[in-house]
N, C-alpha and C positions, 0 to 999 in steps of 0.2 A: 578906377585904374584904367588908363588908356591902353590902346591896343599894343603899341611898342613896349610899354612898361610891363604889360601882362606877358608878352612874349619873352622878355628878358627874365622875368620872375620865374618862368617855367623852364628856362634854359640852363643846362648844366654842362660842364666840360666833359668831353668823352674820356673814358678811362684809358690810360696808356696801356699798350700791349707789352708783352715780355721784351720785345726788341727795343721798344722805346725806353723802358726802364733800364735795360742793359746799356744802351747808348748814354742815357743820362748819368748812370752810375760811373761808367768809364770816363765820361767828361769831367765829372766832379773829382774822381781820383786823379785824372791827368792834371787838372788845375792845382790840386793840392800837393801831389807828390811827383809828378812827371810821368813819363811813358811807362815805366815799369809797373807802378800800381794800376795804371789804366789797363795794361795788358793782363795783369793778374785778375782784375775785375771781369774782363771779357772772358778769360779762360774759365773762371769760376762760374760765370753765368751760362756758358756753353756746356759745361760739365754737369751742372746741377740737374737738368732734366733726366740725363742718363742715370745719375745716381739715384734719383727718385724712382725711376722705373725699375732699377735693379732691386731697390729696397722693397718696393711694392710686390715684385715678383717673389722675393725671398719670403716676405710675410705671408703671401698667398700660399706658397708651397709648404711653409711651416704649419699654417692653419689646416691645410688639407691633410697633411701627414698626421697631425694630432687627432683628426676626426676618424681615422681608419678604424680603430677599435669600436667606436660607437656605430659606424656604418655597418660593420660586419655583424655586431651583436644584434642590431635592429633587423638586418636581413635574416639572420638566423632565427630570431623570434617569429618573423613573418613566415619563414619556411616551416618552422615547427608548428605553426598554427594551420598549416595546410595550404598556404598561398603559393601559387606558381611564381616564377621570376617576373612574369608580366604583371601580376597583381602585387607582388611584394615591393617592386621598385617604386611605384607611385605612393604606396603607403609609407615607405621610408622617406621618400623625398619630401613629403608633406610635413614631416616631423624634424627636419634638419634646417638649420639656418646657415647663413654665410655662404661661402663660395661653393662648398660641397653640395648644399641643398640646391643652390641655383643650377649647378651643373647636372645634378640628377633630374631636376625638373625639366631641364632642356632636353635630356635624353627621353624623358617621358613624352614630351611634346613631339619629338621626332618620331617616336614609335606610334603615337596617335595619328601622325600624318601618313602612316602606311609603311614605314621602314621596319625591317626586322630588328628585334632587340639586340641580337648579336652584332649586327652592323652598326647600330646606333651607339653601342658601347665601345666601339673600336677606338674612338678619339679620346675617351675618358682618361687613360693614363697620360697622354701628352698634355692634357689640360689640367689635371690634378696631381700628376706625379706617378712615378713607377711603382709606388706602394699600392696603387689601385689595380695594377695589372693582374695579380692573382685573383682578385675579386671579380674582375671583368671576365677572366678565363673561366672561373667557376660558373658564373651566370650564363655566359655564352654557351658553354658545354651543355648545361642543363636545358637551355632553350633549343639547341640544335638537335640533341640526341635524346632528350627526355629523361636524362639520368637524374637521380636524387641529388639535391644540392645541399641538404642539411649537413651531411657529414663533412663535406668540403668547407662549408662555412664555419662549422665548429672548430675545425683544424686551423683555419685562417684566423679565427677569433683568438685562439690560444697564441698563435704566432704574433699577432698584432699586439696583444697585451705584453708579451715578452719583449718585443721591440720597444714598446712605450716605456717599459721599466728600465731597459738599458739606456734609452735616451734620458730618462730622469736621473739615473745614476751618473751619466756623463755630465749632465748639467750641474749636478751637485759637486762633482769633482772640480768643475771650473769656478765655483764660487770663491774659494780661497784666493785663486789667482786674480779674479775680478776685484776682490776687496783689497788686494795688495796696493793697487794704484791710489785710491783715496787715502789709505793708511800712510803711504810714503809721501804723497804730495800735500796732504792736508793735516792729518793728525800729528805726524812726527815733527814737522816744522813748528806747529803750535806748541807741542810739548817742549821742544828745545827753547822756544822764546819765553815760555811761562816758567820754566824750571831752571834750566842751565844758565841762561843769560843773566838773570838776577844774581845767581850764585857767583858767576864769573865777575860780574860788575862789583859785587861786594868784596870779593877777594882782591881785585885790582885796587879798590879804594883802600883796603887795609894795608896793602903793600906800599902805597904812596905815603900813608901816614907813618 
């Protein structure tokens, strides 16, 4: 294989960026349907990243809120075993996955760098949600004043389980409403087509006879 042929064999087209894809889509829509579809494609392409960011933030907040009972229970177990907040937080962070585990490990790294635990925990509610503010307050108070943290964690664990149960009950109440849409849009039209339409067609045929 000669040099130019070898160079062409290893050459590939660059991948188009999001702007290029958006322009191409708008151009195709404009050629097919005019300026209105083209503008619709452009608007959808510009709005899609914001929608994805909001969805990602919502999923992150939901995952963090769902992990509150587990976090509080693990901290309570560590405190019941005699660990201080400085030792309990790394032990809990190692056993958690996802966004909560990552944020707790970030706090542990900041503390290892010389920051006080109470100061390192200050940004945790803004990153994980307001559900973590009571946990942060209990740990910060124990770190600053040396007060026992086990009683506060046990109270927070009971409150977190109660909130989780209420969220589950609310989700269960939304299930019938969610199932209403496929019932009306899919099952009911199919039922009408398979049962009522043949009966009506047969009745019309008998009337004509």
